[in-house]
Every structure is written in C-alpha cells, then in structure tokens.
C-alpha positions, 0 to 999 in steps of 0.5 A: 638348024633352028635354035631352041627358044624359051628359058635356058640355063646358064650352067655348063659343064665347067660351072662351079655352083656357089656354096650358098643359095642366091639372093635377089637385091634388085630389079631394073626395071621392076615392072613391065607390060603383061605381054612380056618380053621386057628385058630385066636386069636382076642383081644379087648374090650367088647367081653362079650356075643359074638354071632358071629365073621365075616370075611367080611360077613362070620362067623367063628366058635367060639372056646372060648372067654372072655371079651377081647379075642375070639378064632375063626377058620376062614371060607374058602373064596377066596383070598382077604382082609377082616375086622374081626368084633365081634358081641355082643348084644351091637353091632358090632365092627367098622372096623379099621386097627387092624382087617385087615385079609389077605386070602392067597393062600394055601401052597402045598405039597413039590415037590421033591426030584430032583438032588443032590446038592453041594450047593445052591439053588438060584432062580428067575422068569420072571413072572407068569408060570415060575420060575428058580432054580440054584444049583451047582452039585456034578460034579462041574457044574451049574445046572438049574431046571425050571418049565414052563407050570407045567412041570419040567426040568433039564439042565447042564450049565457047568462052574466052580462055586466056590460059589452060583449063583445069577440070575435075569430076567430083561425081560420076556423070559430072565434070567441072572445067575452070578457065581464066577468062578474057577479063582475067576472072575465074569462070566455070562450066559444069556437065551434069544430067546430060548437058552443060550449064554454060559459063558462070563468072566466079570473079577474082583476078588471076595471073595464071591458070587455075588448079582444081581438086575435089575432096568429096562429091560436095566440094570443089576447091580451086586455087589460083595465083592472084595478080597480087601473087597471093594464093587465092582459094575459091571453094564450093563447100557448104561451109566456105563458098567463095574466095579466101586469100591464103597469102604467100608469094607465088612465082608460078601457077599452083597445083592442087590435090585432095589427099583424103575426102576432107583434106586438100592442099595447094603446092606452089613455087615460092618467090625463092624458087622452092616448094611450099604447101598450103593445106586445110590441115594447117590453115594458119601457116605455110609448109616449106619443103625446099627443092629448086623448081624451074617451073610450076609443080604438078600434084596428085593423090588417090585420096589414100592420105598421100600426096605426090608432087612432081617438079622440073628442077633447076638442073632440068631433071625430074624431081619427086616429093611425097608425103609418104613416111610423114608430112615432112615428106622427102625429095628424090631425083628421078633423073632425065632432062625434061622440058615444061612441067611434068604431070602424073597419075596414080591409078591404083594408089600403089603405083605412081606414074610421071609423064614428061616431055624430054629434051628430044621432044619425046613423051617419057614415062617414069614409074614406081610400084609399091614404093619400088625403084623408079624405071623409065621408058620412052613412049616416042612421039614428037610433042610440043607442050607438057603432057596431061594424064588421067587414070580411069581405073587401076589398069587404064589411063590416058596421056594427052599431048599436043603434037608437032602438027598442033593436033591433039594425040592420046597414048592410052594404057590398058 
C-alpha cells in the first residue's frame, strides 16, 4: 500500500505534551529556494508532540523531531520572507527574529561552456536584464560576453591586458572596464550610446589588477596598487579628475566599494597581512581592522551605508567583516576551506551572498538574510579560478567561473 505524503505529526498515543508553548530559537538553514524541499532543522524548546511546522501559513513535511529539535522539509512558496512556527498541543510558538526564513529564487543549471579563457572572469551589471562578463582570451585580448534579453553574445575588445579586468556600470546603458595594459598603465574602455569608445590610456604604474567603484552616475573611482606599493586613486569626479597617492603599504591588489552615493572606500591587505581601509570619509588617515588575510579582499555594498568585506584567512577559511553596527565593524568566521579569494553580491541590500572556490574545486555559496545566521550550499562544478558574482536585481544574479576546460561557465540564480 502506498504511504501517505505531506505534513505529518510527531504526536503519538504515548506522547506527553510539554506544559508550556513551544519557542523557536533558530533555523538551519534560514532560507532556501521557492521550489521548496529544503531540509530545515528547527531548534528550540517544548517541541514535544509537535503536530505541524508552519512556514508562514503553509505547513512543511515533518521528517523527525525531539523536544528541542524538529527536522522539516520546506513547502513551495513564492519568493518571500516568512516566520517558521512550531505547533504543539500546548500552543504555537510566537514569532521572533530567530524564526525568520527567506524564500529565494532557485538556482538554474550551469550555462556553458563558452570561449577559452587565459584569466578572469570579472562581471558587472547596469540593472535587470543585462549582465556583462570580461575575460582575457588566449589571444591576449580582452573579451566581453553579455546577456541582454536572454541572448548571449561575444565580442573582442582588443587591448593588451596583463591582469584581470575590473568593470562598473555607473548608469543604465553604460559599462566602464579597466585593465592593466602591457605598459603597466591603467587603461579604460567605455560602452555607451550603443558602442565602445575604444581604449584610453589613463597612466600610472600598476603592480596588480585595478578595482573600480561608482558613487553616483557622475563619478568613477579606480584604486590600484602602484609599483611603489602605495594605494593610488584615479577619479573621474568633477571635483577630482586624475591620480592621487593615498599612501599605505599594500601586499595585494585592493578592493573597492561605494557605500553611499557620496562615499567610496578601498580595502587592502597591508604589509602586516591585516585589513586596512582608506575612505573618502576619513581622507587624512587609514582605518585598521585587523584580521589575517591570505589573499586580496573582496568588497561590496548596496549603497545603503553598509560595506561588507570577504577574505580568505590564513586558516584558509572564509571570513566576513562588515561596517554593520558602526564603522568599527567586526569579524566573523564563516568556515569552509577555500582557494583563491572570494566574491560577493548583495542583490536587495538585506541578503548577503559570498561565493568561493572550495578545496574540492566546487563552487560554494554562503549567505545570510536580514542579519540572520549564515548557511552554506555546494553549487557543484569544477572550477579553477576565483568566481565573479553580479546582482541584476533583488531576485536575480549570476556567478561566473572558469571551468576545468578553461571555458567560461555561468550559474544563474532567478
């Protein structure tokens, strides 16, 4: 006889309900795809004789449980945020920040292979429906792959890049890409009005790849590690066009993030192996945030006043630093064992996503929603470089990697 499916109670004739109502203290993971089927461990108190676990108003399928833990399969629901409540004969758990669950769009299958890469990728977007990836081809030129209206296209931008590129989209319809050229100088190519401007030499002497960020549609800031190991800033803002030496002693390429429409910061691995920040808020001095970095940092912001930095620590784990709670920030170890440097995306300003190459060469994803606990998932693949992520909207982003076949692969999330 076929077994019944769907939500089922843990209660039995021998179950003795707790005297007090249940309380949820945590979820692991605290989010999953809108297709449902995520196995969620709910921890708390007084779960005896649980009859249901509600995701909002929809019951999940209980798999097992004790007085302090219920394992449940999430039901399918549209992309939304819900409270997870446990129901027992003694009552229903009250809502709290600990029971917050995020229904996300689902990961799509891998898109690829495409092209043959010598290095890269890097990526950016100017908004929903458009994503741009840049790689260095085996012919020594910079290649551009973009998706618009669901159609993928390739084009060669030429140039002679000697580093990974950095790209930014300050306005809808515009992409600016920066490289270190064969002469070690900074070069820029801009897409606008339906075409590319061609390469412009901006000068400087770069020891590593550039990092670009945009505060507003009228300004772009590019930070580089000079051959003197100082941090140098090139700006296109109306108040400061050209190069400025910001000092410091860098041990890696910088990362850049604009936390508001007027504030931009560079994050670097210092000569002491620790995280340092130069910001337009504190132009006269550097901010020291500690940590122990094994590679260059990755920085991101949703222009909401908050910056998030991910690094590979000297223990090869993923570490996260954030300005949340004040500019003093704070460190947290997210775990894992990773290779290369991480990359991140914050599609809606509330959820934060980090992507890394694990020691198994898989693509791994760590995320937190609305300040909740971090969760991990294995996205598979076999990758040979650091990933590059970009968020088109609150519900869609792409992660680009170089596969073991040296081709470009994309893992879309929508």
